[in-house]
N, C-alpha and C positions, 0 to 999 in steps of 0.2 A: 930729720929735715932733708938730709941727703937722699934717703930712701924715697921720700915723697916726691922730690924733684926728679929723681931717676924714673919713678913710675909715670909721672906726667910726661916726661920726655919720650918714654917708650910708647905711650898712648898716641902722642903726636906723630911719632915715626910710623907707627902702624897705620894711622889714619892717612898719612902721606903716601905710604906704599899702596894702600888700598885704592886711593884715588888714582895713582899712576896705573895700577893694574886695571882699573875700570876703564881708563882711557884707551888701553890697548886691546880690550876685549872686542870680539866680533859684535858689531852693532846690527840692530834690526830696525825696521821702519818704526817700531814703537819707541825707539830711543831718539832717532834723529830725523823723523818725518820724511824719510825717503823709502821708496819701495825696494824690496830685496827679492832677488830671484835666484833659484838654484837650477843649474843646467850643466850639460856636459858637452865636450867635444865640439863638433861643427855647429852645434846650436848656439854657442856663445857669441861668435861674431855676427850671427843673424840678429840676435837680441840687441847687441851693441849698436848695430847700424839702424835698427828700427827705433831704438831709444833716442838716437841723435835726430832722426827725422821728426819724431813726435815732439821732441823738445822745442823745435822751431816754432811750433804752434802753441806750445805749452811751456813757456820759459821757466816756470817754477818746478817743472817735473824733474825728478831725480830717480835714477834706477841704479842700484848696486847689484852687479851680477857676480855671484859666487860660483866659480867653476869647480866642479867636483867630478870625480869618476862616477860613471853610471851606477855602479853598485853602492858607492858611497852615498849617493843621493837617496837610494832606497833604504839603506841602513839608518841614515840619519832621520829620514822621514818616518820610518816605522818607530824608531826610538822616541821621536818627538810626539807622535800621535799617541803612543802608549803613555806618555807623560802629560796627556791632556793638552797638547799643542805647544809645550814649552820648547823654546829655542828654534822654532820653525820660521821660515821666511814668509813673505806674502804670496809669492808665486813659485810653483814647482813644475818642472817638466816630468810627465809621467807617460810611459808607453802604453799602447793599446792593450797589451796583454796583462797589464798590472792594474789599470785604473778601476775596473769593476771590483776587483778584490779589495782595494783600499776603500772604495765608496761603500761597499757592503759591510766591511768590518768596522768602519768608522763613519757611520751615516751622518754625523754632524761635523765632519772634518772639513768639507769643501763647500764653498759658497754656491748657492743655487743661482745659476746665471739667468734662469727664467725670470727671477724677480728684478733683474736689471735690464731686461730688454733683448735677451738673446733670440727670442722667437722671431724678431725682425730680421735676424741674420741667418736663420736656420736654413733657408733654401739655397744659400750659397755653398753648402757643403753636401757631400753624398749622404744618403740615408744610412749607409753602413757605419758612418762616423757618428751621426747624431743619435742613432739608435744605441750605439755603444756607450755614449756619454749620458744617456738618460737612465738614471738609476733611481728606483723608487719615486718616479715622477719628478725627479730633480735633474737639471742639466748641470753636471759636475765639472765640466771643463770645456775649453775652447779647442776645436779641432786644429791640428797643425799639419804635419806631414802624414803621408800614407805610403802603402807599399803595394800598389797594383802590380800584378805579376805578369810574367811572360817567360819565354824560353830564349835565352841568349845562346846563339849558336855560331860556330866557326864556319864561315862561308867557304873557306878554302877546303875544308874537309868534306863538306857537303858536295862541292863541285867535283872533287876528286872521286867521290863515290857515286856521282850521278844522281844525287837525291835533291829534290826541290823542297826546301823547307816550307814554302807556302802551301804545298799539297798536304801537309800534316794537319789534320783537323781533329783526330781522335787519339786517345792513348794507344789503341791497337796499332794505328798507323805510325805512331812515334816508336813503338817497339820494332815494327818491321823496318822502319828507316834505320834504327840502331843496328839491326842485324846486317843490313847492307853496308853501312859505314864500317862496322867491325870487320866484315869480310874484305872490303876494298882497301881500307886504310890501316887496319889492325888496331884502331883506337876505340876506347870505350865510349859509350854514348854519353855518360854523365858520371860525376863523382858524388858519392854519398858516404856519410858516416853512419852506417846502419846500426851501430851500437852506441852512438852518442848523440844523434839528432834525428828529429822526425819532421824536418821542414817540408819535404815533399809531401808527406802524408797530410800535414796541416793545410797545405795549399789545395790538395785534392779534396779534402773535407770541406774547406771553405767554399770552393766552387760549387759544391753540392748543397750548400746552405746549412752546413753543420760544422761541428768541431768535436771536442770531447763530450760536450753536453748539448742538449737541445735547448730551444728557447724557454723551456720550463725548468731547466736545470737538471734534467734527467740524463743519466749516463748513456752514451750511445756508441761505446767502443765495439759493440757486437752488432751494430746496425748494418743495414744494406750498404749505406754510404761508406762506412768504415771498411767493410769487406771489399767493396769496389777498389778503394785506395790501396789496401794492403795487398790485394792480388796483383795489381799492376807492379807494385814495388818488388814483390817476390818474383814475378816473371822477368822483370829487368835483371834481377840478380841471377836467376836460373839460366838466363840466356847469355850470361857472361858480358852484359852490357854496362856493368857498374864497376868503376874503379873505387877501391876503398880509400877514402880521404878522411883521415882522422883529424878533426879540428879545422878551424877557419883557415889557417895558413896553408895547410895541405890542399884544401879545397880550391882556394884562389890560385895556388901555384899550378895545380893540374890544368886549370883553364888557360892561364896565360902562357904556359909552356907547351900547350898543344897536346896534352895527354888525354883530354876528353873533348867531345864534339859539342856538347851542350851544357847549359846550366839553367834549369828552371829556377826562378827566383823573383824577388821583388825588384822594382825599378831602381832602387838604391844601389843594386849591384853594379850598375854602369860606372859609378864613381870608382869602385875598386878595380874594375877591368881597365878603365882608361888610365888610372893612376899607376897600376902595377904592370900593365902590359902595353906600355907605350909602343914597343916595336911590333905589336900586332894590329896596329891601326889599319883599317880597311879590310880586316878579315873577320868582321863580326856583323851579325844581324840579329833581329828580334822578331819573334812571332808570338801570338797569344798562346796561353796555356792550352794544350789539347783538351777536348771534351771527352766525356765517357761514352757518348753516343753522338752520331751525326746530328748537327743542329743543336747540340746541348750547350749549356753555359760554359764559357771559357774564361770568365772573369773571376778573379780571386784576389786575396790580399795576404801579404806577409810583411809584418812590421808596421810602424807608424807610431806617432806620439801626439800628446796633447798638453796644454797648460792648464793647471788648476790654480784657483785662488783659495787660500786657507780661510776658513770661516772666522778664525780669531784675529784676523788682521784688523787694525784700526783705520785702514785706508781702503775700504771695500770699493767705494765708487771710483777712486783713483786707479786701483788695480784693474777693475772692470774696463774702464775707459781705455787704458793703455792696451790691454789684451784684445779688446774689440778692434782697435786700430791695428794691432800687430797681426791678428788673424785674417783681417779683411783688406789689408794694404797690399796692393799688387806688387809694388816695388820690393816689399819684404819677401814675398813669395819667390820672386825672381832671384833675390839674394840667396834664399835657401837652396835653390836649385844648383847654384854654383858649388855648393858643398855636397851635392848628391842627394838632397832631400827632395821628395816629390810633394808639391803642394796639393792640398785638398780643396782649396778655394776654387770653385768652378768658374767664377767670373774671369779668371785669368787664362783659361784654356784657348781663347781666341788670339792670344798674343803670338807674334811671329815666331818666338822660340819653339813653340809647340809644333810648328809645321816646317821648320827649317831642316834641311838635310844635314845629317851628321856625318862628316867625313870619316870619323873613326868607325862608324857602323855602315860602311859601304854606301854612304850618301843616303841612308834611309832616315826618314823623319821618325825616329823611334818614340819620341814623346807622344806623338799622335796615337801610336799603338796603345799606350797606357791610358791616355785621357779618354779614349773611346770606350773603355770598359768601366770607368769610374761609377757610372750610374747603375751598372749591372752587378756590382760586387754584393753578394748576399750578406745580410747582417748575421752575426753569430754571437753566441753567448759564451764569453770567456769564463765567467764566474770567479769567485775567490779561490777556487780549488784548481786553477789552471796549472800551476807549477807542479803539483803532485800528480795531476792527470797526465801531464807531459812525461813525467818520469815513468809512469806505468805504460804509457803508449810506446816509449822508446824501448822498454823491456819487451813488450809484446812484439814489436817490429823485429828486434834482435832474435827472439826465439822463433818467430815465424820464418824468417829468411834462412835460419840455420837448417831447417828441414827436420829438426828433431821432433817437433809437434806440428799439428796442422795449424793453418792460419786461424781457423775458428777457435781451436782450443787455446791458442796463445792469447788471443784477445779476450776470450771468456775469462781466462785466469787473471788477466790484467784488470778486467772490469770488477771481478770479485775482490781482488786486493784493494782496488781503489774504493770500493764501497766501504770497506773497513777503515780506510784511511780518512775518509771524509765524514764519518759518523759524527 
């Protein structure tokens, strides 16, 4: 009898513990009828502010935002997709260079926004974004921020060297300007991590309408566009115009401490420069990326992100309605700009902030420089093999600038290796 009573008590205790454990576990919209979103860093306060505004018109709306590290989001997203969608939220932030890979590897993972009316909003965004998000005739995400590019430059160094930044229209002119600046000031033209990153190469490829793959998914590391980009990078190195900056911190430090004269990058770099180089206010300007030939395209992109809705959410319409508001609400886009994100919503570009002179940037309306190129950014095909292609591209760049092999041989070897890796 005592054993029976003890067994009953044990079962009851286990049941109570299980109930308590369930109450403390991470909830999803399936459990508590609220939307859940995963995001990181500066994106979180933008989501929070938008949710508060949306709730004013939709009082029953609830959004739980789970802040995770960027790589944690991808790790958990991948794990959840491999498990058939288990443990995933309703909404996830995914960057431009990742979204095609996920959509191709898991074709049923994301809600097709075309079925919910996205076509009515499509013209509010640049084609480079809507093309990116159209995978297998499905629209798999809402465009959010972008990375239109430009050359951030130190006006004080250019003035000391007698170089006018606005006269630089081509990469050849950029190199010549770099030589003059090096001669007059002793400073390098730009910082690059030639053995660890190929950001400049990617910008150059994008402005030529390409990347590691063409629009059909064929490798183009040995293409004319690739050779154009690689030759400029090698010439910059050979002319002594590059400061070796290994890693993000060294790159930023070289800019704000005055070790380099320029930084070709995405618009988002403005946040890092103004944040970490407060004492350099009034010593910066921005020009469009140089072209490969006079009159050539100077628009490119580096970075950007989007929001996807998981197909297995039980709140499809609710998630769509909120993200449609989020991605087209002008106040939300202005909120995003405070954190350094650049909105891709084109209906906002006539707002005063885009034409206001920025004291930090020598009273230049730098946002206008970026908005003017949004419609000219070529669409590119990242594919699901983007990360391995980047790995081989960086190896090729490192080998090419070392001088041990020719540029052509370095990129041919990389393309051959990549073909084996993506079989």
